[in-house]
N, C-alpha and C positions, 0 to 999 in steps of 0.2 A: 710912507705916505704915497697915495696915488693921486697925483694932480690930473686935472681935466686933459691937459695936453699929452701927458704921459699915457693915459689911458686910451686916448683916440689913436696914438702911434702904436700902441701895443695891440690894439684891435686890428688895425689895418695891416700891420705887419703879420700878425697871426692868420688872417684871411689870405693875404698874398702867399705866404709860406705853405699854407695848407694846399692852396690850388697849384702852386708850383710843384710841390711833393707829388700830388696826383698826376700832374702833367709829366713829371720825370720818370714815374713808375710805370712800367710795362703792366698793362692791365688795370691801371689805376682809375680808368674810366674818362681820362681826359688826355689820352696818348697823342691825339692830334694837336693839342694845343701847343704852339711854338714859343709864344711870348706871354708873360704876365705883367701888366702895366698897373701901376698905382696912380690914380689922378685921372684928370679929364683930358690931358694932353700928353704927348711925347714927341720927343724930337731925337733922332729921326723916327720916322713911321716904324713901328715894330713889324717884325715878320709876322705873318698871318698863318693861321688862325691865332687870334689874341684874345685874352680875357683881360677886361679892364675893371678895376677895383675903384669905385668912385664914391667917397662919403658924402652924405647928405647932411643938412643942418642937425646938430645935436640939440635936444631940448631938455631942459630941467624938469623933473616931476615935482610940481609944486606941492603935492600931498605928502611929500616925504618930510620927516622930522628928525631932530637929532643932529649930531655933528656931521654924519656922512650925508652926501648928496647923492640922490640917484638920478641918473641921465638916461636918455633913449637917443640912439642914433640909427637911422636907416643907412645901410650901405648897399649901393647898386652894384651889381655884377653883371656886366655886359660881354657878350660874345661877339667879336667882329671877324667876319669871314669873307674871303675873296673867292668868288666862283662865277664864271660867265653864265651859268645856268641858274637863274634866279630860284628855282625850286629847290635845287640841290643846296645852294647858298643858304636859303631860309631854313631848311631842315637841319643842316649842320650848325647853324646859329642857335637855333632852338635846343638842339640836343646838348651843345657845349654849356650854354647858359644854365640849363636845367641841372646838369651834373656838376658844374661849378657851385651852384647854390647848395646842393647836397653836400658837397665837401666843405663848403664855408660854415655849415651848420656845426661842423665838428669842433670848432674853436672853443665851444663853451666850456671846455675843461682845461684850455690851454693857457688861459690869461687870468690871473689873480684879479678879483674885482668884478668879474662878470657875473651879473645876476641870471640873464637868460639870453639865448640866441634863438630866434624864431624865423620862419619864413613870413614873408609880408606879401609880396606881389610877384607875379611871373607874367610878363607880357610875351605871349608866343608870336605875336605879330612881328615878322622880320621886316624891319624897315630897310629900304635902300638908299644910298646916297645919290643925290642929284648930280653931284660933280663927278662921281664914279660908280656907275651903275652896276658894277660887278661886286660892290661891297654891300653885305648885309649885316644886320646886327639885331640881336634879341637880348632883353635883359630881365634879370630876376632881382628882387630886393630882399634882404634879410633885415630884421630888427635886432639891434644889439641893446640890452639893458645893462648898465654898469653902475658901479659905485665909485664916488670920488671922495677922498678924504681930506682934501687941501682946505 
């Protein structure tokens, strides 16, 4: 039986593992990524460039019937880059976020109970931190549909 908490953990682990594997692989498209972080905080600050995997609220599909429940959860994939040149930082963040999104889509066959994994949004506007103007980030979001049997 796949419980809600088990499914969420499996999904986030699979996204992180896929992105880390692409970062570790020469020619994997994410060679420049140094750190993969799960959640919206990290201590200490990870080495950059980094990819952050941030789950959004999961929602139950009310139209579902039967013993199994179908859930939908968006997962944000943000690239954080440090560069003194804002244009280079922005372009690097955009490239990393777009490639990490593509890698994250590959988990659809990795986790039992997944119904679908699709692209949701891509925000190419690279934001900059007011506290540290050398930091830029861009994010993409995937949508994961999964079944819970508890």
